[in-house]
C-alpha positions as CSV (number, residue, x, y, z in Angstrom):
1,M,134.0,150.9,29.1
2,N,135.8,151.1,32.4
3,Q,135.2,149.1,35.6
4,Y,133.2,152.0,37.2
5,G,130.8,152.2,34.2
6,Q,130.1,148.4,34.3
7,N,129.4,148.4,38.0
8,R,126.9,151.3,37.5
9,R,125.2,149.4,34.7
10,W,124.8,146.2,36.9
11,L,123.5,148.3,39.8
12,L,121.0,150.0,37.5
13,I,119.8,146.6,36.1
14,V,119.4,145.2,39.6
15,I,117.4,148.2,40.7
16,I,115.1,147.9,37.7
17,I,114.6,144.2,38.3
18,V,113.7,144.9,42.0
19,L,111.3,147.6,41.0
20,V,109.6,145.4,38.4
21,L,109.2,142.6,40.9
22,F,107.9,145.0,43.5
23,I,105.3,146.4,41.1
24,A,104.3,143.0,39.9
25,A,103.8,141.8,43.5
26,G,101.6,144.9,44.2
27,I,99.5,144.3,41.1
28,W,99.1,140.6,42.1
29,F,97.9,141.5,45.6
30,L,95.5,144.2,44.3
31,K,94.0,141.8,41.8
32,R,93.7,139.0,44.4
33,A,92.0,141.4,46.8
34,K,89.4,142.4,44.1
35,D,88.8,138.7,43.2
36,T,88.2,137.7,46.9
37,P,84.5,138.1,47.7
38,S,83.8,139.9,51.0
39,Q,80.4,139.9,52.5
40,T,78.7,143.1,53.8
41,A,75.9,143.2,56.3
42,T,73.4,142.6,53.4
43,G,75.4,139.7,51.8
44,S,76.7,141.5,48.7
45,K,80.2,141.5,47.4
46,G,82.3,144.6,47.7
47,T,83.9,146.6,50.5
48,A,84.8,145.3,53.9
49,A,82.0,144.0,56.0
50,L,80.8,146.3,58.8
51,P,77.7,145.6,60.7
52,R,75.0,148.2,60.3
53,M,73.6,149.6,63.5
54,A,70.1,149.3,62.2
55,N,70.4,145.6,61.9
56,L,71.7,145.0,65.4
57,P,69.2,143.6,67.9
58,P,68.3,146.0,70.7
59,P,70.4,145.7,73.9
60,E,69.1,143.5,76.7
61,P,67.6,145.7,79.5
62,I,69.6,145.8,82.7
63,P,67.5,144.7,85.6
64,T,66.9,147.3,88.3
65,P,68.0,146.1,91.7
66,P,65.2,145.8,94.2
67,T,64.8,148.9,96.3
68,P,65.3,148.0,99.9
69,S,62.3,148.5,102.2
70,Y,63.0,150.6,105.3
71,G,59.8,149.9,107.0
72,P,59.2,147.7,110.0
73,N,59.9,144.6,107.9
74,A,63.3,145.9,106.6
75,P,66.5,144.2,107.8
76,V,67.4,145.8,111.1
77,I,70.8,147.0,109.9
78,E,69.0,149.0,107.2
79,Q,66.6,150.4,109.8
80,A,69.6,151.6,111.8
81,R,71.4,153.1,108.8
82,K,68.2,154.9,107.7
83,A,67.7,156.4,111.2
84,M,71.2,157.8,111.2
85,R,70.9,159.2,107.7
86,E,67.8,161.0,108.8
87,G,69.6,162.5,111.7
88,I,68.2,160.7,114.7
89,D,69.4,162.3,118.0
90,P,71.6,160.4,120.4
91,A,68.8,159.6,122.9
92,G,66.6,158.5,120.0
93,A,69.4,156.2,118.7
94,V,69.7,154.6,122.2
95,A,65.9,154.1,122.4
96,L,65.8,152.6,118.9
97,S,68.7,150.2,119.6
98,K,66.6,148.7,122.4
99,T,63.5,148.2,120.3
100,L,65.1,146.6,117.2
101,P,63.5,143.2,116.4
102,E,65.4,140.0,117.2
103,S,67.5,138.8,114.2
104,P,71.1,137.6,113.7
105,E,72.2,141.1,112.7
106,R,70.5,142.8,115.6
107,P,73.7,143.2,117.7
108,D,75.5,144.9,114.8
109,A,72.6,147.2,114.0
110,A,72.3,148.1,117.7
111,F,76.0,148.8,117.8
112,L,75.8,151.2,114.9
113,L,73.1,153.2,116.7
114,L,74.9,153.1,120.1
115,E,78.3,154.1,118.7
116,Y,76.5,157.0,116.8
117,A,74.9,158.1,120.1
118,A,78.1,157.6,122.1
119,E,80.0,159.8,119.7
120,G,77.2,162.3,120.1
121,G,77.9,162.5,123.9
122,N,75.4,160.0,125.3
123,A,76.9,158.4,128.3
124,E,74.5,155.4,128.4
125,A,75.5,154.6,124.8
126,A,79.2,154.9,125.7
127,L,78.8,152.4,128.5
128,T,77.1,149.9,126.1
129,V,79.7,150.4,123.4
130,G,82.4,149.7,126.0
131,Q,80.6,146.4,126.8
132,Y,80.7,145.5,123.1
133,Y,84.5,145.8,123.1
134,D,85.1,144.4,126.6
135,P,86.6,140.9,126.6
136,T,85.2,140.3,130.1
137,H,81.6,141.2,129.2
138,E,79.5,138.2,128.1
139,G,76.7,140.0,126.3
140,P,76.2,139.9,122.5
141,S,78.8,141.8,120.6
142,G,77.9,141.0,117.0
143,S,80.9,141.2,114.6
144,I,82.7,143.7,116.9
145,R,86.2,142.4,117.9
146,K,87.0,142.5,121.6
147,N,89.6,145.2,122.5
148,S,90.5,146.0,126.1
149,E,91.9,149.4,125.3
150,T,88.9,150.6,123.3
151,A,86.6,149.2,126.0
152,Y,88.5,151.1,128.6
153,E,88.2,154.4,126.7
154,W,84.4,154.0,126.3
155,Y,84.0,153.1,130.0
156,K,86.0,156.2,131.0
157,E,83.7,158.3,128.7
158,A,80.6,156.7,130.3
159,L,81.9,157.4,133.8
160,S,82.7,161.0,133.0
161,G,79.1,161.3,131.7
162,G,77.7,160.1,135.0
163,Q,77.3,156.3,134.4
164,E,78.5,155.0,137.8
165,E,78.0,151.4,136.6
166,A,81.1,151.9,134.4
167,K,83.3,151.6,137.6
168,K,82.4,148.0,137.9
169,Y,83.2,147.2,134.3
170,L,86.5,149.2,134.5
171,T,87.5,147.2,137.6
172,N,86.8,143.9,135.9
173,L,88.7,145.0,132.8
174,Q,91.7,146.2,134.7
175,K,91.9,143.0,136.7
176,R,91.9,141.0,133.5
177,V,94.7,143.1,132.0
178,Q,96.7,142.9,135.2
179,D,96.4,139.1,135.2
180,Q,97.6,139.1,131.6
181,A,100.5,141.3,132.5
182,K,101.5,139.0,135.3
183,N,101.5,136.1,132.8
184,G,104.0,138.0,130.6
185,S,101.8,139.8,128.1
186,R,103.7,142.8,126.8
187,E,100.5,144.3,125.4
188,A,98.9,144.1,128.8
189,K,101.9,145.7,130.5
190,A,101.8,148.6,127.9
191,L,98.0,149.1,128.6
192,I,98.6,149.3,132.3
193,K,101.2,152.0,131.8
194,R,98.9,154.0,129.6
195,W,96.0,153.6,132.0
196,R,98.0,155.1,134.9
């Protein structure tokens, strides 16, 4: 037999040995899998364990959040939001802002109503919204950040709507911004240019 024939015979023998080992390993794994007990939901041996839906406890109920009360004892911020959702008119929003009960959130609730009314064209509300933003005004402003430019815009709106009192607030605000500009504030200088 030639060299080529011997190499083929050895190759065939190696392939047969590998196949026999592969089959033997497969049989061993299958036999081992059958001999290993697996528990089902009922505790018997056999197929893989999967929980049965019928044996699961019912899910815990999700608690319903309390429904907020919008009556006279509701938080004032909720009273303001409810009034706006229901379409209160600008004059009614101003009137409601003045009658809100005292509480820590009263300034913010009043601001919501006043800004709503001011955007609806109410000059009295525009004046008060300007005061919320005005750094020179000492009244309550809730969580509203002071902003000279925004205060100026609301005061101008109030003045154009006939609120002559806005002139006094505009004068105070302009004086403050001019003082800041003299002290080197670039922002104040830019505001003065825009206001001219």
